[in-house]
DONU-508552 format. One record per atom (N, C-alpha, C): chain; y negated, x negated, z. Coordinates in pm, 1 decimal. Layout:
<pts>
> unit_v_u_w
> A_Y_X_Z $
...
</pts>
This chain:
<pts>
> unit_v_u_w
> A_-20950.8_-5899.0_16869.3 $
> A_-20951.9_-5986.4_16765.9 $
> A_-20850.9_-5948.6_16666.8 $
> A_-20886.4_-5980.7_16547.3 $
> A_-20804.8_-5954.9_16436.4 $
> A_-20839.5_-6029.3_16300.6 $
> A_-20762.2_-6004.0_16205.9 $
> A_-20787.6_-6074.2_16082.5 $
> A_-20891.6_-6004.9_15999.0 $
> A_-20977.8_-6067.4_15936.8 $
> A_-21073.3_-6011.0_15847.5 $
> A_-21035.5_-6047.6_15705.5 $
> A_-21134.8_-6034.2_15619.9 $
> A_-21116.7_-6058.9_15478.1 $
> A_-21088.5_-6213.0_15469.0 $
> A_-21006.9_-6257.6_15367.1 $
> A_-20976.9_-6392.0_15347.4 $
> A_-20921.6_-6465.1_15464.7 $
> A_-20852.0_-6392.9_15555.7 $
> A_-20793.9_-6465.3_15662.6 $
> A_-20886.1_-6508.8_15772.8 $
> A_-21010.7_-6480.4_15765.0 $
> A_-21108.9_-6523.7_15872.9 $
> A_-21086.4_-6440.9_15990.2 $
> A_-21101.9_-6503.6_16102.3 $
> A_-21077.2_-6440.1_16239.1 $
> A_-21210.4_-6376.0_16278.5 $
> A_-21200.3_-6249.9_16329.5 $
> A_-21325.2_-6179.6_16375.3 $
> A_-21296.2_-6140.5_16516.0 $
> A_-21410.2_-6133.1_16591.7 $
> A_-21401.6_-6078.6_16725.4 $
> A_-21500.0_-5961.4_16734.1 $
> A_-21462.7_-5873.7_16820.9 $
> A_-21547.3_-5750.9_16837.1 $
> A_-21621.4_-5764.3_16970.5 $
> A_-21756.8_-5749.1_16956.8 $
> A_-21844.3_-5759.2_17078.9 $
> A_-21918.9_-5626.9_17072.4 $
> A_-21894.4_-5536.0_17165.1 $
> A_-21978.2_-5413.1_17167.9 $
> A_-21994.7_-5351.7_17033.5 $
> A_-21898.8_-5319.6_16960.3 $
> A_-21901.2_-5260.8_16828.7 $
> A_-21950.6_-5355.2_16719.9 $
> A_-21977.5_-5466.4_16750.2 $
> A_-22029.7_-5570.5_16655.6 $
> A_-21897.7_-5659.1_16610.6 $
> A_-21888.7_-5681.5_16480.0 $
> A_-21783.8_-5775.1_16446.4 $
> A_-21848.4_-5906.6_16405.9 $
> A_-21812.5_-6003.8_16476.4 $
> A_-21871.3_-6140.2_16468.5 $
> A_-21758.2_-6228.9_16428.1 $
> A_-21781.9_-6294.0_16306.5 $
> A_-21683.6_-6386.0_16258.2 $
> A_-21685.4_-6513.1_16343.0 $
> A_-21566.8_-6559.9_16381.1 $
> A_-21557.0_-6674.4_16462.5 $
> A_-21632.7_-6797.4_16413.8 $
> A_-21629.6_-6819.5_16282.6 $
> A_-21695.4_-6937.2_16228.7 $
> A_-21847.0_-6922.7_16243.1 $
> A_-21898.8_-6795.3_16229.0 $
> A_-22040.9_-6772.6_16243.7 $
> A_-22083.3_-6794.0_16389.5 $
> A_-21998.7_-6748.7_16479.2 $
> A_-22028.7_-6781.0_16619.9 $
> A_-22034.6_-6919.4_16649.8 $
> A_-21932.0_-6988.2_16605.6 $
> A_-21916.4_-7134.0_16627.6 $
> A_-22037.8_-7213.6_16571.0 $
> A_-22092.2_-7165.9_16458.4 $
> A_-22210.2_-7232.1_16399.1 $
> A_-22335.6_-7196.3_16454.4 $
> A_-22337.9_-7100.6_16549.0 $
> A_-22462.2_-7051.0_16609.0 $
> A_-22544.0_-6969.1_16531.4 $
> A_-22481.6_-6896.5_16432.8 $
> A_-22549.1_-6807.5_16344.5 $
> A_-22550.6_-6660.7_16388.9 $
> A_-22512.6_-6638.4_16514.5 $
> A_-22512.6_-6502.0_16564.2 $
> A_-22646.6_-6497.7_16654.2 $
> A_-22715.9_-6384.6_16620.1 $
> A_-22842.5_-6363.4_16686.1 $
> A_-22824.5_-6302.7_16822.6 $
> A_-22796.7_-6390.9_16926.4 $
> A_-22761.5_-6346.8_17058.0 $
> A_-22877.7_-6280.1_17121.7 $
> A_-23000.3_-6311.9_17091.5 $
> A_-23107.3_-6242.4_17151.5 $
> A_-23115.1_-6095.9_17110.9 $
> A_-23092.2_-6076.6_16985.5 $
> A_-23086.6_-5941.1_16927.7 $
> A_-22975.6_-5864.7_16996.7 $
> A_-22858.6_-5940.0_17004.5 $
> A_-22744.8_-5867.4_17072.7 $
> A_-22772.9_-5824.8_17216.4 $
> A_-22839.3_-5914.3_17291.4 $
> A_-22872.8_-5886.7_17425.7 $
> A_-22973.0_-5767.6_17438.0 $
> A_-23069.9_-5765.0_17342.6 $
> A_-23164.7_-5658.3_17341.5 $
> A_-23099.5_-5527.9_17320.9 $
> A_-23010.2_-5529.0_17219.3 $
> A_-22934.0_-5398.0_17190.2 $
> A_-22838.9_-5359.8_17294.2 $
> A_-22785.2_-5453.0_17363.1 $
> A_-22696.4_-5432.1_17472.4 $
> A_-22778.6_-5358.3_17592.3 $
> A_-22894.8_-5412.8_17614.3 $
> A_-22978.0_-5354.4_17721.0 $
> A_-23019.5_-5208.5_17683.4 $
> A_-23047.1_-5180.7_17556.8 $
> A_-23063.5_-5047.1_17512.1 $
> A_-22950.5_-4955.6_17542.2 $
> A_-22834.2_-5002.7_17505.1 $
> A_-22708.3_-4928.6_17515.9 $
> A_-22682.4_-4905.2_17662.5 $
> A_-22700.0_-5002.5_17747.7 $
> A_-22682.4_-4981.6_17891.7 $
> A_-22780.7_-4876.8_17952.4 $
> A_-22904.9_-4889.1_17904.4 $
> A_-23002.1_-4793.2_17949.6 $
> A_-22966.9_-4645.9_17918.3 $
> A_-22918.6_-4628.9_17809.2 $
> A_-22884.9_-4489.7_17766.4 $
> A_-22741.5_-4448.0_17788.2 $
> A_-22661.8_-4543.1_17855.5 $
> A_-22525.3_-4509.4_17884.5 $
> A_-22515.6_-4396.7_17979.4 $
> A_-22439.9_-4296.0_17948.6 $
> A_-22424.1_-4185.4_18026.0 $
> A_-22525.5_-4076.7_18024.4 $
> A_-22620.3_-4086.7_17925.0 $
> A_-22734.0_-3987.9_17914.0 $
> A_-22674.1_-3848.5_17885.9 $
> A_-22567.5_-3844.2_17799.5 $
> A_-22516.5_-3710.9_17777.6 $
> A_-22452.1_-3638.9_17900.4 $
> A_-22392.9_-3716.3_17984.2 $
> A_-22343.7_-3670.9_18111.7 $
> A_-22461.5_-3620.0_18205.5 $
> A_-22569.3_-3687.3_18203.3 $
> A_-22681.3_-3657.8_18288.0 $
> A_-22740.4_-3519.5_18233.6 $
> A_-22753.3_-3513.0_18103.5 $
> A_-22810.7_-3387.3_18046.9 $
> A_-22719.7_-3276.9_18070.6 $
> A_-22587.0_-3297.6_18057.6 $
> A_-22487.4_-3188.8_18086.8 $
> A_-22498.7_-3147.0_18233.5 $
> A_-22506.6_-3242.8_18327.5 $
> A_-22519.2_-3208.2_18468.8 $
> A_-22641.5_-3121.7_18494.3 $
> A_-22754.3_-3165.7_18431.3 $
> A_-22883.3_-3090.2_18450.4 $
> A_-22862.4_-2945.1_18398.6 $
> A_-22804.8_-2934.9_18275.6 $
> A_-22780.2_-2795.3_18224.2 $
> A_-22683.3_-2721.8_18322.4 $
> A_-22585.7_-2780.3_18376.0 $
> A_-22498.3_-2711.8_18465.8 $
> A_-22572.8_-2668.2_18593.8 $
> A_-22655.3_-2762.2_18644.2 $
> A_-22733.2_-2729.2_18763.1 $
> A_-22822.2_-2617.0_18746.1 $
> A_-22889.8_-2612.9_18626.0 $
> A_-22979.0_-2503.1_18597.7 $
> A_-22906.3_-2371.1_18587.9 $
> A_-22791.7_-2375.7_18524.2 $
> A_-22708.1_-2248.3_18510.4 $
> A_-22663.2_-2198.8_18653.7 $
> A_-22625.2_-2292.7_18737.7 $
> A_-22583.0_-2263.8_18870.8 $
> A_-22696.0_-2198.5_18947.8 $
> A_-22816.2_-2265.7_18935.0 $
> A_-22932.6_-2213.1_19008.8 $
> A_-22959.7_-2067.8_18959.1 $
> A_-22950.0_-2046.1_18832.0 $
> A_-22974.8_-1914.2_18777.1 $
> A_-22873.6_-1810.2_18835.6 $
> A_-22748.2_-1856.9_18843.1 $
> A_-22652.4_-1760.8_18894.4 $
> A_-22671.4_-1735.0_19046.7 $
> A_-22696.7_-1839.3_19121.0 $
> A_-22733.5_-1827.4_19262.2 $
> A_-22852.9_-1734.0_19284.9 $
> A_-22957.9_-1754.4_19201.2 $
> A_-23076.2_-1673.7_19207.9 $
> A_-23042.1_-1526.3_19186.6 $
> A_-22964.4_-1502.6_19072.9 $
> A_-22925.9_-1359.7_19044.2 $
> A_-22846.2_-1298.9_19162.1 $
> A_-22757.9_-1378.8_19214.6 $
> A_-22677.0_-1320.8_19329.5 $
> A_-22765.2_-1298.0_19456.5 $
> A_-22847.8_-1396.7_19483.4 $
> A_-22932.8_-1382.8_19600.7 $
> A_-23053.0_-1292.1_19597.7 $
> A_-23098.0_-1271.9_19476.3 $
> A_-23222.0_-1189.9_19454.8 $
> A_-23187.4_-1072.9_19356.5 $
> A_-23097.3_-994.7_19395.3 $
> A_-23060.4_-879.6_19306.5 $
> A_-23177.6_-782.3_19305.6 $
> A_-23265.0_-782.2_19399.0 $
> A_-23373.5_-697.9_19403.0 $
> A_-23491.5_-741.2_19307.4 $
> A_-23489.1_-864.9_19261.2 $
> A_-23593.3_-921.1_19173.8 $
> A_-23575.0_-842.8_19042.2 $
> A_-23700.7_-796.5_18986.7 $
> A_-23694.5_-719.0_18865.4 $
> A_-23817.1_-767.3_18781.1 $
> A_-23823.6_-704.3_18667.9 $
> A_-23924.2_-742.8_18568.9 $
> A_-24068.4_-725.5_18616.1 $
> A_-24083.1_-612.9_18695.1 $
> A_-24216.8_-586.3_18749.1 $
> A_-24263.6_-690.3_18842.1 $
> A_-24172.9_-730.7_18928.1 $
> A_-24198.5_-837.6_19027.0 $
> A_-24223.7_-975.1_18947.2 $
> A_-24138.7_-991.2_18852.1 $
> A_-24162.3_-1114.8_18776.2 $
> A_-24292.0_-1125.9_18712.5 $
> A_-24334.1_-1014.7_18656.1 $
> A_-24468.4_-1007.7_18586.6 $
> A_-24576.2_-1027.3_18689.2 $
> A_-24569.8_-960.5_18803.0 $
> A_-24676.4_-978.0_18909.2 $
> A_-24675.5_-1132.8_18961.1 $
> A_-24555.0_-1184.1_18974.5 $
> A_-24546.7_-1325.8_19016.9 $
> A_-24613.4_-1418.1_18917.5 $
> A_-24589.3_-1397.9_18785.5 $
> A_-24648.0_-1473.5_18680.2 $
> A_-24799.5_-1461.7_18678.3 $
> A_-24847.1_-1338.7_18693.2 $
> A_-24990.2_-1310.3_18695.7 $
> A_-25058.8_-1390.3_18819.8 $
> A_-24986.0_-1377.9_18931.4 $
> A_-25032.1_-1445.3_19055.9 $
> A_-25049.7_-1596.7_19032.4 $
> A_-24941.7_-1649.6_18968.2 $
> A_-24952.4_-1797.9_18938.5 $
> A_-25071.5_-1832.8_18847.4 $
> A_-25099.3_-1749.3_18751.8 $
> A_-25212.7_-1768.0_18658.9 $
> A_-25334.9_-1758.2_18737.3 $
> A_-25351.0_-1659.0_18822.7 $
> A_-25474.0_-1641.2_18896.3 $
> A_-25500.0_-1757.3_18995.4 $
> A_-25390.1_-1805.2_19058.5 $
> A_-25404.2_-1917.9_19144.1 $
> A_-25444.4_-2047.4_19073.1 $
> A_-25385.2_-2066.3_18957.3 $
> A_-25423.7_-2178.2_18873.1 $
> A_-25572.6_-2173.9_18830.0 $
> A_-25611.4_-2055.3_18796.8 $
> A_-25750.7_-2039.5_18750.2 $
> A_-25847.5_-2064.6_18866.7 $
> A_-25812.8_-2016.6_18987.7 $
> A_-25894.5_-2029.0_19090.6 $
> A_-25909.4_-2173.2_19143.4 $
> A_-25791.2_-2247.0_19131.0 $
> A_-25793.8_-2386.6_19167.1 $
> A_-25871.8_-2471.3_19071.5 $
> A_-25878.6_-2437.2_18943.7 $
> A_-25948.2_-2514.8_18847.5 $
> A_-26092.0_-2473.9_18839.1 $
> A_-26126.7_-2342.3_18852.8 $
> A_-26270.1_-2289.9_18841.4 $
> A_-26332.0_-2261.2_18964.3 $
> A_-26253.5_-2225.3_19067.7 $
> A_-26315.7_-2196.1_19194.9 $
> A_-26372.0_-2056.9_19201.6 $
> A_-26449.6_-2024.6_19298.4 $
> A_-26519.1_-1900.6_19304.9 $
> A_-26458.6_-1799.2_19409.8 $
> A_-26543.3_-1733.2_19477.6 $
> A_-26511.5_-1637.6_19583.5 $
> A_-26436.3_-1519.0_19521.7 $
> A_-26482.7_-1473.2_19412.3 $
> A_-26426.7_-1358.0_19345.7 $
> A_-26279.5_-1391.2_19306.2 $
> A_-26255.9_-1505.4_19241.0 $
> A_-26127.0_-1548.4_19209.7 $
> A_-26029.8_-1561.2_19330.0 $
> A_-26087.6_-1614.0_19435.6 $
> A_-26006.8_-1624.8_19560.1 $
> A_-25958.9_-1480.6_19608.9 $
> A_-26059.0_-1391.1_19600.6 $
> A_-26023.4_-1251.5_19636.6 $
> A_-25911.3_-1198.0_19558.7 $
> A_-25921.7_-1228.7_19421.7 $
> A_-25816.3_-1177.7_19325.6 $
> A_-25682.3_-1232.8_19369.0 $
> A_-25681.6_-1368.7_19399.4 $
> A_-25555.6_-1432.8_19434.9 $
> A_-25498.1_-1364.2_19557.8 $
> A_-25579.8_-1339.4_19660.2 $
> A_-25532.8_-1273.5_19780.1 $
> A_-25482.8_-1128.6_19760.6 $
> A_-25556.6_-1057.9_19673.4 $
> A_-25512.1_-921.9_19639.3 $
> A_-25379.7_-925.5_19562.1 $
> A_-25369.3_-1011.3_19468.6 $
> A_-25244.1_-1033.8_19402.2 $
> A_-25131.1_-1065.9_19489.6 $
> A_-25145.2_-1152.9_19585.0 $
> A_-25038.9_-1182.0_19689.2 $
> A_-25000.3_-1058.1_19769.4 $
> A_-25098.8_-991.5_19811.8 $
> A_-25060.9_-859.7_19881.1 $
> A_-24980.2_-769.2_19794.4 $
> A_-25036.2_-755.9_19676.8 $
> A_-24959.7_-657.1_19586.2 $
> A_-24818.5_-704.5_19558.5 $
> A_-24801.8_-830.7_19539.1 $
> A_-24665.0_-884.7_19515.1 $
> A_-24576.7_-861.4_19640.7 $
> A_-24636.7_-896.6_19754.5 $
> A_-24561.5_-869.0_19878.2 $
> A_-24516.7_-722.6_19891.9 $
> A_-24602.1_-629.2_19859.6 $
> A_-24570.8_-485.3_19865.3 $
> A_-24462.1_-452.8_19769.3 $
> A_-24468.4_-502.4_19644.6 $
> A_-24366.5_-475.0_19541.2 $
> A_-24231.1_-534.9_19588.1 $
> A_-24233.6_-653.1_19636.7 $
> A_-24112.3_-715.3_19698.0 $
> A_-24039.9_-636.7_19804.8 $
> A_-24128.7_-592.6_19898.5 $
> A_-24075.1_-513.1_20012.2 $
> A_-24013.2_-389.2_19963.7 $
> A_-24082.5_-319.1_19867.9 $
> A_-24025.0_-192.6_19813.7 $
> A_-23896.3_-224.2_19741.3 $
> A_-23891.2_-319.6_19658.8 $
> A_-23774.0_-353.2_19584.2 $
> A_-23659.1_-391.4_19673.7 $
> A_-23686.3_-465.6_19776.6 $
> A_-23581.4_-504.6_19878.0 $
> A_-23525.9_-378.1_19944.8 $
> A_-23619.6_-290.6_19984.1 $
> A_-23583.3_-164.0_20052.0 $
> A_-23489.1_-77.7_19961.8 $
> A_-23535.7_-63.7_19834.3 $
> A_-23460.0_10.8_19730.9 $
> A_-23317.7_-46.7_19716.9 $
> A_-23313.5_-179.0_19695.5 $
> A_-23188.8_-243.6_19680.7 $
> A_-23100.2_-224.4_19797.1 $
> A_-23150.3_-232.0_19927.0 $
> A_-23077.7_-213.3_20045.3 $
> A_-23013.0_-77.3_20045.2 $
> A_-23094.2_18.4_20015.5 $
> A_-23046.5_158.3_20021.5 $
> A_-22937.7_184.4_19911.0 $
> A_-22956.7_125.8_19792.9 $
> A_-22848.5_135.2_19697.4 $
> A_-22719.1_76.1_19741.2 $
> A_-22737.3_-47.5_19799.7 $
> A_-22620.9_-127.9_19850.3 $
> A_-22541.7_-39.2_19961.8 $
> A_-22623.1_13.8_20057.1 $
> A_-22556.0_94.3_20161.8 $
> A_-22497.9_214.8_20099.9 $
> A_-22565.0_275.1_20004.1 $
> A_-22497.4_394.9_19943.1 $
> A_-22369.8_363.6_19871.4 $
> A_-22362.5_244.0_19813.7 $
> A_-22235.8_201.3_19753.0 $
> A_-22126.7_178.1_19859.4 $
> A_-22167.4_147.9_19973.4 $
> A_-22076.3_122.3_20091.9 $
> A_-22019.2_253.7_20146.5 $
> A_-22067.7_361.7_20099.3 $
> A_-22005.2_488.2_20141.9 $
> A_-22079.2_542.3_20258.0 $
> A_-22213.3_543.0_20264.3 $
> A_-22281.9_609.4_20370.2 $
> A_-22298.2_535.2_20496.0 $
> A_-22261.6_413.9_20496.1 $
> A_-22265.2_337.3_20620.4 $
> A_-22406.7_307.2_20658.5 $
> A_-22506.0_332.4_20570.7 $
> A_-22642.0_305.5_20585.3 $
> A_-22705.8_393.7_20689.0 $
> A_-22657.4_511.1_20722.8 $
> A_-22728.7_611.2_20813.0 $
> A_-22751.5_549.5_20947.0 $
> A_-22660.8_477.0_20986.4 $
> A_-22674.1_414.4_21129.4 $
> A_-22773.3_298.1_21136.0 $
> A_-22799.8_233.6_21008.2 $
> A_-22892.6_127.0_21001.6 $
> A_-23033.5_169.8_20957.4 $
> A_-23046.5_274.2_20882.1 $
> A_-23170.5_318.0_20832.5 $
> A_-23237.6_430.2_20923.3 $
> A_-23160.1_483.3_21010.5 $
> A_-23206.5_580.9_21101.1 $
> A_-23205.4_729.9_21041.1 $
> A_-23133.1_737.7_20924.3 $
> A_-23120.9_869.1_20856.7 $
> A_-22994.3_936.7_20913.0 $
</pts>
């Protein structure tokens, strides 16, 4: 509470300045105030929620990069194509599309297996030749 112009007393309600005399006379639109208060409450903390979501997405990206070092652009492209083929088969159907989906899955599996093997060999090579006892070389 504080002094306003002309010595009138004002009170602050949720960033609203309401003159005491106006409130006493019933000239304050309390329904509007309640409606705005509900809106404010609904959006309270939205910035924090957005920031938490961004942080979660960044963390997931870091975890994915650390856990899937073998993932590369070729695999990413094959994965995307597979998703498109699957979506097309689900919407349009057909035996030929189903075969394409299955072929794509096999192809993706082979590329992943190769990439993982290559990554494992590089990793063991970085470890100073410890891989010979694990790879049979």
